[in-house]
C-alpha positions as CSV (number, residue, x, y, z in Angstrom):
1,X,6.7,65.3,98.0
2,X,8.5,68.4,97.1
3,X,10.1,69.1,100.3
4,X,11.5,65.7,100.5
5,X,12.8,65.3,97.0
6,X,14.5,69.0,97.4
7,X,16.2,68.1,100.8
8,X,17.6,65.1,99.4
9,X,19.1,67.2,95.9
10,X,20.7,69.6,98.7
11,X,22.6,67.3,100.6
12,X,23.7,65.2,97.2
13,X,25.2,68.5,96.8
14,X,26.8,69.3,99.6
15,X,28.2,65.3,99.7
16,X,29.5,65.9,96.2
17,X,31.0,69.5,97.4
18,X,33.0,67.5,100.4
19,X,34.5,65.3,97.9
20,X,36.0,67.9,95.6
21,X,39.6,68.6,96.9
22,X,40.3,72.2,97.9
23,X,43.7,73.8,95.8
24,X,46.0,75.7,98.1
25,X,47.3,79.4,96.7
26,X,50.3,79.4,94.4
27,X,51.7,82.6,96.2
28,X,52.6,81.1,99.5
29,X,54.2,77.8,97.7
30,X,56.1,79.7,95.4
31,X,57.9,81.8,98.3
32,X,58.5,78.3,100.2
33,X,60.3,77.0,97.4
34,X,62.1,80.2,97.0
35,X,62.6,80.0,100.7
36,X,64.3,76.5,100.4
37,X,66.5,77.2,97.2
38,X,68.0,80.5,99.0
39,X,69.5,77.8,101.1
40,X,73.1,78.3,100.8
41,X,74.1,74.7,100.0
42,X,72.3,74.7,96.8
43,X,75.1,77.5,95.7
44,X,78.3,76.1,97.5
45,X,79.3,75.0,93.8
46,X,78.2,78.1,92.1
47,X,81.0,80.2,89.9
48,X,82.2,83.4,91.9
49,X,82.0,86.8,90.3
50,X,85.8,86.6,88.8
51,X,84.5,83.3,86.8
52,X,81.4,84.6,85.7
53,X,83.4,87.3,84.6
54,X,85.9,85.0,82.6
55,X,83.1,83.2,81.1
56,X,81.2,86.3,79.7
57,X,84.6,87.4,78.6
58,X,85.5,84.3,76.8
59,X,81.3,84.3,75.3
60,X,81.8,87.6,73.7
61,X,85.2,86.7,72.9
62,X,83.3,83.5,70.6
63,X,80.8,86.1,69.4
64,X,83.5,88.2,68.1
65,X,85.1,85.2,66.3
66,X,82.2,83.8,65.2
67,X,80.6,87.4,63.7
68,X,84.3,88.0,62.1
69,X,84.1,84.4,60.6
70,X,80.7,84.9,59.3
71,X,82.1,88.6,57.7
72,X,84.9,87.6,56.5
73,X,85.4,86.1,53.1
74,X,85.5,82.4,52.9
75,X,84.1,82.0,56.3
76,X,86.3,80.6,59.3
77,X,89.3,79.8,56.6
78,X,89.1,83.4,55.3
79,X,89.4,84.7,59.2
80,X,92.4,82.5,59.6
81,X,94.3,83.7,56.8
82,X,93.3,87.0,57.7
83,X,94.7,86.8,61.1
84,X,98.1,85.0,59.5
85,X,98.1,88.4,57.1
86,X,98.5,90.7,60.4
87,X,100.5,88.9,62.4
88,X,102.8,88.4,59.2
89,X,103.2,92.1,59.0
90,X,103.5,92.8,62.3
91,X,106.6,90.8,62.0
92,X,107.8,92.3,59.6
93,X,107.5,96.2,60.9
94,X,108.8,94.8,64.2
95,X,111.9,93.6,62.2
96,X,111.9,96.5,60.2
97,X,111.8,98.9,63.3
98,X,113.7,97.1,65.1
99,X,117.3,96.5,62.8
100,X,118.5,100.0,64.2
101,X,118.7,99.2,67.6
102,X,120.3,95.4,67.0
103,X,122.8,97.3,64.7
104,X,123.9,99.8,67.3
105,X,124.1,97.1,69.9
106,X,126.4,95.3,67.4
107,X,128.6,98.0,66.8
108,X,129.5,98.8,70.6
109,X,133.1,100.4,69.8
110,X,134.4,103.3,69.6
111,X,136.0,104.0,66.3
112,X,134.9,101.1,64.4
113,X,136.1,100.4,61.0
114,X,136.7,103.9,60.8
115,X,140.6,105.4,59.6
116,X,139.7,109.1,59.8
117,X,142.2,111.3,61.9
118,X,141.9,112.7,64.7
119,X,141.8,116.6,63.3
120,X,138.8,115.4,61.0
121,X,136.9,113.7,63.9
122,X,137.8,116.9,65.8
123,X,136.6,118.7,62.7
124,X,133.3,116.8,62.7
125,X,132.3,117.6,66.3
126,X,133.2,121.2,66.0
127,X,130.3,121.3,63.5
128,X,128.0,119.5,65.6
129,X,128.5,121.6,68.6
130,X,128.1,125.2,65.9
131,X,124.9,123.3,65.6
132,X,124.3,122.6,69.2
133,X,124.5,118.9,68.2
134,X,126.1,118.4,71.7
135,X,125.2,114.2,71.5
136,X,126.6,114.1,68.3
137,X,129.4,116.7,69.3
138,X,130.6,114.8,72.1
139,X,131.1,111.2,70.6
140,X,133.2,112.8,68.2
141,X,135.3,114.6,69.9
142,X,135.6,111.1,72.2
143,X,136.1,109.5,68.8
144,X,139.2,112.5,68.4
145,X,140.6,111.8,72.2
146,X,141.3,108.2,71.1
147,X,142.6,108.4,68.1
148,X,145.1,111.4,69.1
149,X,146.4,108.6,71.6
150,X,146.6,105.4,69.1
151,X,148.7,108.3,66.8
152,X,151.1,109.3,69.2
153,X,151.5,105.4,70.6
154,X,150.3,105.5,73.6
155,X,147.4,103.0,72.8
156,X,147.8,100.4,70.1
157,X,145.5,100.8,66.9
158,X,142.8,98.6,67.6
159,X,139.3,98.9,66.0
160,X,137.3,96.9,68.2
161,X,138.2,98.8,71.0
162,X,135.5,100.5,73.0
163,X,135.0,103.7,75.0
164,X,135.9,101.8,78.4
165,X,139.1,99.9,77.4
166,X,140.2,103.0,76.0
167,X,139.9,104.4,79.0
168,X,141.3,102.2,81.1
169,X,144.5,101.6,78.8
170,X,145.3,105.2,78.7
171,X,145.0,106.0,82.9
172,X,147.0,102.9,83.3
173,X,149.8,104.8,81.4
174,X,148.1,108.5,82.4
175,X,147.3,107.9,86.2
176,X,146.7,111.7,87.1
177,X,143.7,111.4,83.8
178,X,142.4,107.7,84.9
179,X,139.5,109.4,86.7
180,X,138.6,112.1,84.0
181,X,139.2,109.5,81.2
182,X,136.8,106.9,83.1
183,X,134.1,109.9,83.3
184,X,134.3,110.7,79.8
185,X,134.0,107.1,78.8
186,X,130.9,106.7,80.4
187,X,129.7,109.8,79.6
188,X,129.8,108.2,76.1
189,X,128.6,105.1,76.4
190,X,125.0,107.0,78.3
191,X,124.6,108.6,75.1
192,X,125.7,106.3,72.5
193,X,124.0,103.5,74.0
194,X,121.7,104.4,76.6
195,X,119.7,106.7,74.8
196,X,120.8,109.9,77.1
197,X,121.5,113.3,75.5
198,X,124.4,115.3,76.2
199,X,124.4,119.2,76.8
200,X,127.3,121.8,76.2
201,X,129.1,121.1,79.6
202,X,129.6,117.4,78.8
203,X,131.2,118.5,75.3
204,X,133.1,121.7,76.8
205,X,134.7,119.1,79.2
206,X,135.8,116.9,76.8
207,X,137.5,119.3,74.4
208,X,139.6,120.3,78.2
209,X,140.4,116.7,78.4
210,X,141.5,116.2,75.0
211,X,143.8,119.4,74.8
212,X,145.5,118.1,78.2
213,X,145.9,114.4,76.8
214,X,147.6,116.3,73.9
215,X,150.0,118.1,76.5
216,X,150.8,115.1,79.0
217,X,152.5,112.6,78.7
218,X,152.4,108.9,79.3
219,X,154.3,107.3,82.6
220,X,157.3,105.4,81.5
221,X,156.9,103.1,84.7
222,X,153.6,102.0,83.5
223,X,154.8,101.6,80.3
224,X,157.7,99.5,80.8
225,X,155.2,97.4,82.9
226,X,153.0,96.7,80.3
227,X,155.4,95.7,77.9
228,X,157.1,93.4,80.4
229,X,153.4,91.8,80.8
230,X,153.1,91.5,77.1
């Protein structure tokens, strides 16, 4: 009886074991899933490297503003006021620093509204040259040259005349000096409006031209033609 009972119990355990499901290993299943997901078809619409970088940048900017808003007095509204204040300060500085440049460009005339004589300009030019301020020396000597031509009635006095206009008008009346006059006007424009610096050679060249023009006489033919055209 005991032997028969033991056999029966063993048989029941075997049948029960056959009914228990056997679990597969999780590692092979995970590897299979990873292989499947690595297929390029699942990543066709993923953002590229540049897009991911841009997204991270904007996330960083958003976090930065969020932190600034939390630290600024008044929260987000205080941050807006602070940004507007900074922009206003930047605009004021730009306007302040930009004013001299705008003024210089708006006064692109040779003599402007000054009434100084040619000897006065020459004296000022000599003082600049003695101090080796060649840019200012060239400017003053060019003004002296043009003022001298106006004093001699070679050029009509005109405060708004530019260096190029003075050189062109005087060159028509003194053809032998036309090229030198144009070169002098170009140097004046370069150092006055182009930001370049003059040197001693430029100043001495202009002094020589000024003296030569003092000794030169305007062409009567050119003056007659100009008068007829007027």
